[in-house]
MIDOSE-1310 file (N, C-alpha, C; in nm, 2 decimals, decimal comma, always signed):
residues 277
xxxx	+13,67/+22,79/+14,40/+13,81/+22,78/+14,41/+13,88/+22,90/+14,34; +13,99/+22,94/+14,39/+14,07/+23,05/+14,32/+14,17/+22,98/+14,23; +14,18/+23,02/+14,11/+14,28/+22,98/+14,01/+14,39/+23,08/+14,00; +14,51/+23,04/+14,02/+14,63/+23,13/+14,01/+14,68/+23,14/+13,87
xxxx	+14,68/+23,26/+13,82/+14,74/+23,29/+13,69/+14,89/+23,33/+13,71; +14,96/+23,33/+13,60/+15,10/+23,37/+13,61/+15,11/+23,52/+13,62; +15,23/+23,58/+13,60/+15,26/+23,72/+13,60/+15,32/+23,76/+13,47; +15,37/+23,88/+13,47/+15,42/+23,94/+13,34/+15,54/+23,88/+13,28
xxxx	+15,55/+23,88/+13,15/+15,68/+23,84/+13,08/+15,76/+23,96/+13,04; +15,69/+24,07/+12,99/+15,77/+24,18/+12,94/+15,85/+24,25/+13,04; +15,79/+24,29/+13,15/+15,87/+24,36/+13,25/+15,96/+24,27/+13,33; +15,93/+24,14/+13,33/+16,02/+24,05/+13,39/+16,15/+24,02/+13,30
xxxx	+16,13/+24,02/+13,17/+16,24/+24,01/+13,08/+16,33/+24,13/+13,10; +16,27/+24,25/+13,11/+16,34/+24,37/+13,12/+16,42/+24,37/+13,26; +16,36/+24,33/+13,36/+16,42/+24,32/+13,49/+16,55/+24,23/+13,49; +16,55/+24,13/+13,40/+16,66/+24,04/+13,39/+16,76/+24,08/+13,29
xxxx	+16,74/+24,20/+13,23/+16,84/+24,26/+13,14/+16,82/+24,22/+13,00; +16,71/+24,16/+12,96/+16,68/+24,12/+12,82/+16,61/+24,24/+12,75; +16,66/+24,27/+12,63/+16,60/+24,39/+12,56/+16,45/+24,37/+12,54; +16,38/+24,48/+12,56/+16,24/+24,49/+12,53/+16,21/+24,61/+12,46
xxxx	+16,30/+24,65/+12,37/+16,28/+24,77/+12,29/+16,16/+24,76/+12,20; +16,09/+24,87/+12,18/+15,98/+24,88/+12,09/+16,03/+24,88/+11,95; +15,96/+24,83/+11,85/+15,82/+24,79/+11,86/+15,80/+24,64/+11,90; +15,91/+24,56/+11,91/+15,89/+24,42/+11,94/+15,86/+24,40/+12,08
xxxx	+15,91/+24,48/+12,17/+15,89/+24,47/+12,31/+15,92/+24,32/+12,36; +15,84/+24,25/+12,42/+15,87/+24,12/+12,47/+15,89/+24,01/+12,36; +15,84/+24,04/+12,24/+15,84/+23,94/+12,14/+15,99/+23,91/+12,09; +16,07/+24,01/+12,10/+16,21/+23,99/+12,05/+16,28/+23,87/+12,12
xxxx	+16,25/+23,85/+12,25/+16,31/+23,75/+12,32/+16,28/+23,61/+12,28; +16,17/+23,59/+12,20/+16,14/+23,46/+12,15/+16,25/+23,41/+12,07; +16,31/+23,49/+11,99/+16,43/+23,46/+11,91/+16,56/+23,48/+11,98; +16,57/+23,60/+12,04/+16,70/+23,64/+12,09/+16,74/+23,57/+12,23
xxxx	+16,64/+23,53/+12,31/+16,67/+23,48/+12,44/+16,56/+23,38/+12,48; +16,54/+23,28/+12,41/+16,43/+23,18/+12,44/+16,45/+23,11/+12,58; +16,58/+23,10/+12,62/+16,61/+23,03/+12,74/+16,55/+23,11/+12,86; +16,56/+23,24/+12,85/+16,51/+23,33/+12,96/+16,36/+23,33/+12,96
xxxx	+16,30/+23,32/+12,84/+16,15/+23,31/+12,84/+16,11/+23,18/+12,91; +16,18/+23,07/+12,87/+16,14/+22,95/+12,94/+16,17/+22,95/+13,09; +16,27/+23,01/+13,13/+16,30/+23,02/+13,27/+16,19/+23,10/+13,35; +16,14/+23,20/+13,29/+16,04/+23,28/+13,35/+15,91/+23,20/+13,36
xxxx	+15,87/+23,13/+13,26/+15,76/+23,04/+13,26/+15,78/+22,93/+13,37; +15,90/+22,87/+13,38/+15,92/+22,77/+13,49/+15,91/+22,83/+13,63; +15,95/+22,95/+13,64/+15,95/+23,02/+13,78/+15,80/+23,04/+13,82; +15,72/+23,08/+13,72/+15,58/+23,10/+13,75/+15,51/+22,96/+13,79
xxxx	+15,55/+22,86/+13,72/+15,50/+22,73/+13,75/+15,55/+22,68/+13,89; +15,67/+22,71/+13,92/+15,72/+22,68/+14,05/+15,65/+22,76/+14,16; +15,61/+22,88/+14,12/+15,53/+22,96/+14,22/+15,39/+22,91/+14,23; +15,35/+22,81/+14,16/+15,22/+22,74/+14,16/+15,11/+22,81/+14,09
xxxx	+15,15/+22,89/+13,98/+15,05/+22,93/+13,88/+15,02/+22,81/+13,80; +14,89/+22,80/+13,76/+14,85/+22,69/+13,67/+14,80/+22,73/+13,53; +14,78/+22,86/+13,51/+14,75/+22,92/+13,38/+14,87/+23,01/+13,34; +14,93/+22,98/+13,22/+15,05/+23,05/+13,18/+15,02/+23,11/+13,04
xxxx	+15,05/+23,24/+13,03/+15,02/+23,31/+12,91/+15,15/+23,31/+12,82; +15,13/+23,26/+12,70/+15,24/+23,26/+12,61/+15,28/+23,40/+12,57; +15,41/+23,42/+12,53/+15,46/+23,55/+12,49/+15,42/+23,59/+12,35; +15,29/+23,61/+12,34/+15,24/+23,64/+12,20/+15,17/+23,78/+12,20
xxxx	+15,19/+23,86/+12,30/+15,13/+23,99/+12,31/+15,16/+24,08/+12,19; +15,28/+24,06/+12,13/+15,32/+24,14/+12,02/+15,35/+24,06/+11,89; +15,31/+23,94/+11,89/+15,34/+23,85/+11,78/+15,23/+23,86/+11,67; +15,22/+23,98/+11,61/+15,12/+24,00/+11,51/+15,18/+24,06/+11,38
xxxx	+15,11/+24,05/+11,27/+15,17/+24,08/+11,15/+15,22/+24,23/+11,14; +15,14/+24,32/+11,20/+15,17/+24,46/+11,18/+15,29/+24,50/+11,27; +15,33/+24,41/+11,36/+15,45/+24,44/+11,45/+15,57/+24,37/+11,39; +15,56/+24,24/+11,35/+15,67/+24,16/+11,31/+15,69/+24,14/+11,16
xxxx	+15,58/+24,17/+11,08/+15,59/+24,15/+10,94/+15,58/+24,00/+10,91; +15,64/+23,95/+10,80/+15,63/+23,82/+10,76/+15,66/+23,71/+10,86; +15,76/+23,73/+10,95/+15,79/+23,62/+11,05/+15,69/+23,61/+11,16; +15,58/+23,68/+11,16/+15,50/+23,69/+11,28/+15,45/+23,55/+11,32
xxxx	+15,41/+23,47/+11,22/+15,35/+23,34/+11,26/+15,46/+23,25/+11,32; +15,58/+23,25/+11,28/+15,69/+23,17/+11,34/+15,71/+23,21/+11,48; +15,71/+23,34/+11,51/+15,72/+23,39/+11,65/+15,61/+23,34/+11,73; +15,48/+23,35/+11,68/+15,37/+23,32/+11,76/+15,37/+23,17/+11,80
xxxx	+15,40/+23,09/+11,70/+15,41/+22,94/+11,73/+15,52/+22,91/+11,82; +15,63/+22,98/+11,80/+15,75/+22,96/+11,89/+15,72/+23,00/+12,04; +15,64/+23,10/+12,06/+15,61/+23,15/+12,19/+15,52/+23,04/+12,26; +15,42/+22,99/+12,19/+15,34/+22,88/+12,25/+15,42/+22,76/+12,28
xxxx	+15,51/+22,72/+12,19/+15,60/+22,61/+12,22/+15,69/+22,63/+12,34; +15,74/+22,75/+12,36/+15,83/+22,78/+12,47/+15,75/+22,76/+12,60; +15,62/+22,81/+12,60/+15,54/+22,80/+12,72/+15,51/+22,65/+12,75; +15,47/+22,58/+12,65/+15,43/+22,44/+12,67/+15,54/+22,35/+12,72
xxxx	+15,66/+22,38/+12,67/+15,78/+22,31/+12,70/+15,83/+22,34/+12,84; +15,78/+22,44/+12,91/+15,84/+22,49/+13,03/+15,75/+22,46/+13,15; +15,63/+22,42/+13,14/+15,54/+22,40/+13,25/+15,48/+22,26/+13,25; +15,43/+22,22/+13,36/+15,37/+22,08/+13,37/+15,26/+22,06/+13,27
xxxx	+15,25/+21,94/+13,22/+15,15/+21,91/+13,12/+15,01/+21,93/+13,15; +14,98/+21,93/+13,29/+14,84/+21,95/+13,33/+14,81/+22,10/+13,35; +14,91/+22,19/+13,33/+14,88/+22,33/+13,33/+14,83/+22,37/+13,20; +14,76/+22,49/+13,20/+14,70/+22,54/+13,07/+14,77/+22,66/+13,02
xxxx	+14,78/+22,66/+12,88/+14,85/+22,77/+12,81/+14,75/+22,86/+12,75; +14,76/+22,99/+12,78/+14,67/+23,09/+12,72/+14,75/+23,17/+12,61; +14,69/+23,17/+12,50/+14,75/+23,25/+12,39/+14,71/+23,39/+12,40; +14,80/+23,49/+12,41/+14,76/+23,63/+12,43/+14,73/+23,69/+12,30
xxxx	+14,62/+23,76/+12,29/+14,58/+23,85/+12,18/+14,56/+23,99/+12,23; +14,64/+24,08/+12,19/+14,64/+24,22/+12,24/+14,59/+24,32/+12,14; +14,56/+24,44/+12,18/+14,52/+24,54/+12,08/+14,62/+24,56/+11,97; +14,57/+24,59/+11,86/+14,67/+24,60/+11,74/+14,76/+24,72/+11,76
xxxx	+14,71/+24,83/+11,82/+14,80/+24,94/+11,85/+14,83/+24,95/+12,00; +14,85/+25,07/+12,05/+14,89/+25,09/+12,19/+14,77/+25,06/+12,28; +14,80/+24,97/+12,38/+14,69/+24,93/+12,47/+14,64/+25,04/+12,56; +14,72/+25,15/+12,57/+14,68/+25,26/+12,65/+14,63/+25,38/+12,57
xxxx	+14,61/+25,35/+12,43/+14,56/+25,46/+12,34/+14,44/+25,41/+12,27; +14,33/+25,40/+12,33/+14,21/+25,36/+12,26/+14,17/+25,44/+12,14; +14,22/+25,57/+12,14/+14,20/+25,65/+12,02/+14,27/+25,61/+11,90; +14,37/+25,52/+11,91/+14,44/+25,47/+11,79/+14,37/+25,34/+11,74
xxxx	+14,28/+25,28/+11,81/+14,22/+25,15/+11,78/+14,15/+25,15/+11,65; +14,17/+25,05/+11,56/+14,09/+25,04/+11,44/+13,95/+24,99/+11,47; +13,92/+24,96/+11,59/+13,78/+24,91/+11,62/+13,74/+24,78/+11,56; +13,62/+24,78/+11,50/+13,57/+24,66/+11,44/+13,66/+24,61/+11,32
xxxx	+13,73/+24,71/+11,26/+13,81/+24,67/+11,14/+13,93/+24,58/+11,18; +13,95/+24,56/+11,31/+14,06/+24,48/+11,36/+14,04/+24,33/+11,35; +13,91/+24,29/+11,32/+13,87/+24,15/+11,32/+13,97/+24,06/+11,25; +14,00/+24,09/+11,12/+14,08/+24,00/+11,04/+14,21/+23,98/+11,10
xxxx	+14,28/+24,08/+11,15/+14,41/+24,06/+11,21/+14,40/+23,98/+11,34; +14,30/+24,00/+11,42/+14,29/+23,92/+11,54/+14,26/+23,78/+11,50; +14,18/+23,76/+11,39/+14,14/+23,62/+11,35/+14,26/+23,54/+11,31; +14,35/+23,60/+11,23/+14,47/+23,52/+11,19/+14,56/+23,48/+11,30
xxxx	+14,57/+23,57/+11,40/+14,65/+23,53/+11,52/+14,58/+23,42/+11,60; +14,45/+23,44/+11,62/+14,37/+23,34/+11,70/+14,38/+23,20/+11,64; +14,37/+23,20/+11,50/+14,38/+23,07/+11,44/+14,52/+23,00/+11,45; +14,62/+23,08/+11,44/+14,76/+23,03/+11,46/+14,78/+22,98/+11,60
xxxx	+14,73/+23,06/+11,70/+14,75/+23,02/+11,84/+14,67/+22,89/+11,87; +14,55/+22,87/+11,81/+14,48/+22,75/+11,83/+14,55/+22,63/+11,77; +14,60/+22,65/+11,65/+14,68/+22,54/+11,58/+14,80/+22,51/+11,66; +14,87/+22,61/+11,72/+14,99/+22,58/+11,79/+14,97/+22,51/+11,92
xxxx	+14,85/+22,50/+11,97/+14,82/+22,42/+12,09/+14,78/+22,50/+12,21; +14,75/+22,63/+12,20/+14,70/+22,70/+12,31/+14,57/+22,64/+12,36; +14,55/+22,64/+12,49/+14,43/+22,59/+12,55/+14,32/+22,69/+12,57; +14,36/+22,82/+12,59/+14,27/+22,93/+12,61/+14,32/+23,04/+12,52
xxxx	+14,23/+23,12/+12,47/+14,27/+23,24/+12,40/+14,23/+23,36/+12,49; +14,33/+23,43/+12,53/+14,32/+23,55/+12,62/+14,33/+23,68/+12,55; +14,22/+23,74/+12,52/+14,22/+23,87/+12,46/+14,24/+23,97/+12,58; +14,36/+24,03/+12,58/+14,40/+24,11/+12,70/+14,44/+24,25/+12,68
xxxx	+14,42/+24,33/+12,78/+14,46/+24,47/+12,79/+14,39/+24,55/+12,68; +14,26/+24,53/+12,67/+14,18/+24,61/+12,58/+14,10/+24,72/+12,65; +14,12/+24,85/+12,60/+14,05/+24,96/+12,66/+13,94/+25,01/+12,56; +13,93/+24,95/+12,44/+13,84/+25,00/+12,34/+13,73/+24,89/+12,32
xxxx	+13,60/+24,93/+12,34/+13,50/+24,83/+12,33/+13,48/+24,75/+12,20; +13,48/+24,83/+12,09/+13,46/+24,76/+11,96/+13,57/+24,67/+11,92; +13,70/+24,71/+11,95/+13,81/+24,62/+11,92/+13,81/+24,50/+12,02; +13,77/+24,52/+12,14/+13,76/+24,40/+12,23/+13,66/+24,30/+12,18
xxxx	+13,54/+24,35/+12,14/+13,44/+24,25/+12,09/+13,49/+24,19/+11,96; +13,56/+24,26/+11,87/+13,61/+24,20/+11,75/+13,71/+24,09/+11,78; +13,80/+24,11/+11,89/+13,90/+24,01/+11,93/+13,83/+23,89/+11,98; +13,72/+23,91/+12,07/+13,65/+23,80/+12,12/+13,58/+23,72/+12,01
xxxx	+13,52/+23,79/+11,92/+13,46/+23,72/+11,80/+13,56/+23,63/+11,73; +13,68/+23,69/+11,70/+13,78/+23,62/+11,63/+13,83/+23,50/+11,71; +13,84/+23,51/+11,84/+13,89/+23,40/+11,93/+13,79/+23,29/+11,94; +13,66/+23,33/+11,97/+13,56/+23,23/+11,98/+13,54/+23,15/+11,85
xxxx	+13,57/+23,21/+11,74/+13,55/+23,14/+11,61/+13,64/+23,02/+11,60; +13,75/+23,01/+11,68/+13,83/+22,89/+11,67/+13,78/+22,78/+11,75; +13,68/+22,80/+11,83/+13,62/+22,70/+11,92/+13,69/+22,68/+12,05; +13,80/+22,76/+12,07/+13,87/+22,75/+12,20/+13,80/+22,84/+12,30
xxxx	+13,82/+22,80/+12,43/+13,77/+22,88/+12,54/+13,84/+23,02/+12,53; +13,75/+23,13/+12,54/+13,80/+23,26/+12,52/+13,78/+23,35/+12,65; +13,88/+23,42/+12,69/+13,87/+23,51/+12,80/+13,90/+23,65/+12,75; +13,84/+23,75/+12,82/+13,86/+23,89/+12,79/+13,91/+23,96/+12,91
xxxx	+14,02/+24,03/+12,90/+14,08/+24,11/+13,01/+14,08/+24,26/+12,96; +14,01/+24,34/+13,04/+14,00/+24,48/+13,01/+14,08/+24,57/+13,10; +14,14/+24,68/+13,04/+14,22/+24,77/+13,12/+14,16/+24,91/+13,13; +14,18/+24,97/+13,25/+14,15/+25,11/+13,27/+14,27/+25,20/+13,25
xxxx	+14,38/+25,13/+13,22/+14,51/+25,21/+13,20/+14,59/+25,24/+13,32; +14,71/+25,29/+13,30/+14,80/+25,31/+13,42/+14,76/+25,42/+13,52; +14,66/+25,50/+13,48/+14,60/+25,60/+13,57/+14,46/+25,57/+13,60; +14,41/+25,45/+13,56/+14,27/+25,41/+13,59/+14,17/+25,51/+13,54
xxxx	+14,20/+25,57/+13,42/+14,11/+25,68/+13,37/+14,07/+25,65/+13,22; +14,09/+25,53/+13,17/+14,05/+25,50/+13,03/+13,91/+25,45/+13,03; +13,85/+25,41/+13,14/+13,71/+25,37/+13,14/+13,67/+25,37/+13,29; +13,55/+25,39/+13,32/+13,49/+25,38/+13,45/+13,46/+25,24/+13,48
xxxx	+13,44/+25,20/+13,61/+13,39/+25,07/+13,65/+13,26/+25,03/+13,58; +13,17/+25,13/+13,57/+13,04/+25,10/+13,50/+13,07/+25,07/+13,35; +13,15/+25,15/+13,29/+13,18/+25,12/+13,15/+13,24/+24,98/+13,13; +13,33/+24,94/+13,22/+13,39/+24,81/+13,21/+13,29/+24,70/+13,22
xxxx	+13,20/+24,72/+13,32/+13,09/+24,62/+13,34/+13,01/+24,61/+13,21; +12,98/+24,72/+13,14/+12,90/+24,72/+13,02/+12,97/+24,64/+12,91; +13,10/+24,67/+12,90/+13,18/+24,60/+12,80/+13,19/+24,45/+12,83; +13,20/+24,42/+12,96/+13,20/+24,28/+13,00/+13,07/+24,21/+12,96
xxxx	+12,96/+24,27/+12,98/+12,83/+24,21/+12,94/+12,82/+24,18/+12,80; +12,87/+24,28/+12,71/+12,87/+24,25/+12,57/+12,96/+24,14/+12,53; +13,07/+24,13/+12,60/+13,17/+24,02/+12,56/+13,11/+23,88/+12,60; +13,04/+23,87/+12,71/+12,98/+23,75/+12,74/+12,87/+23,71/+12,64
xxxx	+12,80/+23,81/+12,60/+12,70/+23,78/+12,49/+12,76/+23,73/+12,36; +12,89/+23,77/+12,34/+12,96/+23,73/+12,22/+13,05/+23,60/+12,25; +13,03/+23,54/+12,37/+13,10/+23,41/+12,39/+13,21/+23,41/+12,48; +13,25/+23,52/+12,54/+13,36/+23,52/+12,64/+13,32/+23,43/+12,76
xxxx	+13,41/+23,35/+12,81/+13,39/+23,25/+12,91/+13,45/+23,30/+13,05; +13,52/+23,41/+13,05/+13,57/+23,47/+13,17/+13,60/+23,62/+13,14; +13,58/+23,71/+13,23/+13,62/+23,85/+13,22/+13,70/+23,89/+13,33; +13,81/+23,96/+13,30/+13,90/+24,00/+13,40/+13,94/+24,15/+13,39
xxxx	+13,99/+24,21/+13,50/+14,05/+24,34/+13,50/+14,20/+24,32/+13,49; +14,27/+24,38/+13,39/+14,41/+24,37/+13,39/+14,49/+24,50/+13,36; +14,61/+24,50/+13,40/+14,71/+24,61/+13,37/+14,64/+24,75/+13,41; +14,57/+24,74/+13,52/+14,52/+24,86/+13,60/+14,60/+24,86/+13,73
xxxx	+14,64/+24,97/+13,79/+14,71/+24,97/+13,91/+14,64/+24,89/+14,02; +14,71/+24,81/+14,09/+14,66/+24,72/+14,19/+14,57/+24,80/+14,29; +14,62/+24,92/+14,33/+14,55/+25,00/+14,43/+14,42/+25,06/+14,37; +14,40/+25,05/+14,24/+14,27/+25,10/+14,18/+14,18/+24,99/+14,12
xxxx	+14,22/+24,87/+14,14/+14,15/+24,76/+14,08/+14,01/+24,72/+14,14; +14,00/+24,73/+14,27/+13,88/+24,69/+14,34/+13,75/+24,74/+14,29; +13,74/+24,87/+14,26/+13,61/+24,91/+14,21/+13,57/+24,85/+14,08; +13,67/+24,81/+14,00/+13,64/+24,74/+13,87/+13,59/+24,60/+13,89
xxxx	+13,66/+24,53/+13,99/+13,61/+24,39/+14,02/+13,47/+24,40/+14,08; +13,44/+24,49/+14,16/+13,31/+24,51/+14,22/+13,21/+24,53/+14,11; +13,24/+24,61/+14,01/+13,15/+24,64/+13,90/+13,12/+24,51/+13,82; +13,23/+24,43/+13,79/+13,21/+24,31/+13,72/+13,12/+24,21/+13,80
xxxx	+13,15/+24,20/+13,93/+13,06/+24,12/+14,01/+12,92/+24,16/+14,01; +12,90/+24,29/+14,01/+12,76/+24,34/+14,02/+12,69/+24,33/+13,88; +12,76/+24,30/+13,78/+12,70/+24,28/+13,65/+12,63/+24,15/+13,63; +12,65/+24,05/+13,72/+12,59/+23,92/+13,71/+12,62/+23,86/+13,58
xxxx	+12,74/+23,84/+13,55/+12,79/+23,79/+13,42/+12,76/+23,65/+13,39; +12,75/+23,56/+13,49/+12,73/+23,42/+13,47/+12,86/+23,35/+13,42; +12,97/+23,42/+13,43/+13,10/+23,36/+13,40/+13,20/+23,40/+13,51; +13,31/+23,33/+13,53/+13,41/+23,37/+13,63/+13,46/+23,51/+13,60
xxxx	+13,50/+23,58/+13,70/+13,56/+23,71/+13,69/+13,70/+23,70/+13,76; +13,79/+23,79/+13,73/+13,92/+23,79/+13,79/+13,99/+23,92/+13,78; +14,12/+23,92/+13,82/+14,20/+24,04/+13,81/+14,35/+24,00/+13,81; +14,42/+24,06/+13,72/+14,57/+24,06/+13,73/+14,62/+24,20/+13,70
xxxx	+14,65/+24,27/+13,81/+14,68/+24,41/+13,81/+14,83/+24,44/+13,79; +14,86/+24,56/+13,75/+15,00/+24,60/+13,75/+15,04/+24,66/+13,88; +15,17/+24,68/+13,90/+15,22/+24,73/+14,03/+15,19/+24,87/+14,06; +15,13/+24,94/+13,96/+15,10/+25,08/+13,98/+15,22/+25,17/+13,97
xxxx	+15,22/+25,28/+14,05/+15,34/+25,37/+14,05/+15,44/+25,32/+14,15; +15,56/+25,37/+14,13/+15,67/+25,32/+14,22/+15,64/+25,35/+14,37; +15,58/+25,47/+14,39/+15,55/+25,50/+14,53/+15,44/+25,42/+14,60; +15,37/+25,33/+14,52/+15,28/+25,24/+14,58/+15,35/+25,13/+14,65
xxxx	+15,48/+25,11/+14,62/+15,57/+25,01/+14,69/+15,52/+24,87/+14,67; +15,46/+24,84/+14,55/+15,41/+24,70/+14,53/+15,51/+24,63/+14,43; +15,57/+24,70/+14,34/+15,66/+24,63/+14,25/+15,77/+24,73/+14,20; +15,82/+24,69/+14,08/+15,93/+24,77/+14,02/+16,05/+24,78/+14,11
xxxx	+16,08/+24,67/+14,18/+16,19/+24,67/+14,28/+16,27/+24,54/+14,27; +16,40/+24,55/+14,30/+16,48/+24,43/+14,30/+16,46/+24,35/+14,42; +16,39/+24,40/+14,52/+16,36/+24,32/+14,64/+16,21/+24,32/+14,66; +16,14/+24,23/+14,59/+15,99/+24,25/+14,59/+15,91/+24,19/+14,70
xxxx	+15,97/+24,13/+14,80/+15,89/+24,05/+14,90/+15,79/+24,14/+14,97; +15,82/+24,26/+15,02/+15,72/+24,34/+15,08/+15,61/+24,38/+14,99; +15,64/+24,41/+14,86/+15,55/+24,44/+14,76/+15,46/+24,32/+14,73; +15,51/+24,20/+14,73/+15,43/+24,08/+14,70/+15,33/+24,06/+14,81
xxxx	+15,36/+24,09/+14,93/+15,27/+24,07/+15,04/+15,16/+24,18/+15,03; +15,20/+24,30/+15,00/+15,10/+24,41/+14,98/+15,00/+24,38/+14,86; +15,06/+24,32/+14,76/+14,97/+24,28/+14,64/+14,87/+24,18/+14,68; +14,92/+24,08/+14,76/+14,83/+23,97/+14,80/+14,72/+24,03/+14,89
xxxx	+14,75/+24,13/+14,97/+14,65/+24,19/+15,06/+14,54/+24,26/+14,97; +14,58/+24,32/+14,86/+14,48/+24,38/+14,77/+14,40/+24,27/+14,70; +14,47/+24,16/+14,66/+14,40/+24,05/+14,59/+14,29/+23,99/+14,69; +14,32/+23,99/+14,81/+14,22/+23,94/+14,91/+14,09/+24,02/+14,90
xxxx	+14,09/+24,15/+14,87/+13,97/+24,23/+14,85/+13,90/+24,19/+14,72; +13,98/+24,16/+14,62/+13,92/+24,12/+14,49/+13,84/+23,99/+14,51; +13,91/+23,90/+14,58/+13,85/+23,77/+14,60/+13,72/+23,78/+14,68; +13,72/+23,86/+14,79/+13,61/+23,89/+14,87/+13,49/+23,95/+14,79
xxxx	+13,53/+24,02/+14,68/+13,43/+24,08/+14,59/+13,37/+23,98/+14,49; +13,44/+23,87/+14,47/+13,39/+23,77/+14,38/+13,48/+23,72/+14,28; +13,61/+23,77/+14,27/+13,70/+23,72/+14,18/+13,75/+23,58/+14,21; +13,77/+23,50/+14,11/+13,82/+23,36/+14,13/+13,94/+23,33/+14,04
xxxx	+13,98/+23,43/+13,95/+14,09/+23,41/+13,86/+14,19/+23,52/+13,90; +14,30/+23,49/+13,96/+14,39/+23,59/+14,02/+14,53/+23,57/+13,97; +14,59/+23,68/+13,92/+14,73/+23,67/+13,88/+14,79/+23,81/+13,90; +14,90/+23,84/+13,82/+14,96/+23,98/+13,83/+15,01/+24,02/+13,70
xxxx	+15,04/+24,15/+13,69/+15,07/+24,21/+13,56/+15,20/+24,30/+13,58; +15,22/+24,39/+13,49/+15,35/+24,46/+13,48/+15,40/+24,51/+13,61; +15,53/+24,50/+13,63/+15,60/+24,54/+13,75/+15,60/+24,45/+13,86; +15,53/+24,33/+13,85/+15,53/+24,23/+13,95/+15,63/+24,12/+13,91
xxxx	+15,65/+24,02/+13,99/+15,75/+23,91/+13,97/+15,69/+23,78/+14,01; +15,76/+23,67/+13,99/+15,72/+23,54/+14,04/+15,69/+23,54/+14,19; +15,76/+23,62/+14,26/+15,74/+23,63/+14,41/+15,60/+23,68/+14,44; +15,55/+23,77/+14,36/+15,41/+23,81/+14,38/+15,31/+23,70/+14,35
xxxx	+15,34/+23,62/+14,25/+15,25/+23,50/+14,22/+15,26/+23,40/+14,33; +15,38/+23,38/+14,38/+15,40/+23,28/+14,49/+15,32/+23,33/+14,61; +15,32/+23,46/+14,64/+15,24/+23,52/+14,75/+15,09/+23,49/+14,74; +15,04/+23,50/+14,61/+14,90/+23,47/+14,58/+14,88/+23,32/+14,61
xxxx	+14,96/+23,24/+14,56/+14,94/+23,09/+14,57/+14,95/+23,05/+14,72; +15,04/+23,11/+14,79/+15,05/+23,08/+14,94/+14,93/+23,12/+15,01; +14,87/+23,23/+14,97/+14,75/+23,28/+15,04/+14,62/+23,22/+15,00; +14,61/+23,20/+14,87/+14,47/+23,17/+14,81/+14,47/+23,04/+14,74
xxxx	+14,58/+22,97/+14,71/+14,57/+22,85/+14,63/+14,49/+22,74/+14,70; +14,41/+22,67/+14,62/+14,33/+22,55/+14,67/+14,24/+22,60/+14,78; +14,18/+22,72/+14,76/+14,09/+22,77/+14,86/+13,95/+22,79/+14,80; +13,85/+22,75/+14,87/+13,71/+22,78/+14,82/+13,68/+22,92/+14,85
x	+13,60/+22,98/+14,76/+13,56/+23,12/+14,79/+13,41/+23,12/+14,81
């Protein structure tokens, strides 16, 4: 069966006129505009996503300082309050620095910071811990170790970056194998352009990981005509066409990332929801 994940919060907040200024990015809306965060979660649920990622991508100590824990718990609460009770909430754990700058990663030394967020997300009621948008192998493994230590189901999503040049498909497959050895229960490709995602899914499928694989890609560049538009219907259909290739290659967890909208998720659900692969 194909499981439909939700889509982005950060770029969707921005599309609706909510401030996503750095360094807080999407986290600022947890306090400044919780109603819009809830509305976005509800729209993804209405689009028939059943896995919803809480807005915790930037809710860490080094970004928010002392209030970080209140923001993280609040983000999980907003997600849980907005979607049906039988849907699952994923707590997002992201790289400590820039997700497109693996050279800035603290690597293994990131474990303690990932652990404190993982523990708070577990206590707040997350069903899954989603370590996402990792381009750096050692930090990815540190995050997985921190997440699995809570006892919650842990997924890892790896990114090749906006130009698909931060790692090769073979390198991603090797990172995926390591993560499964460390307890990851699913591995996905994320925040890589949709038009460049297929080789990475094929590499994950070829790695024989013994866990589900998936993809939630970004819209890529504007001239890909997949997202970043006020009228996303044609882009949503194009995205679903690409997702069909990922599913044919073996992906069973499918959602969308930056530059897409709830309409993209609805297109996925209309095409692939409740379908055996």
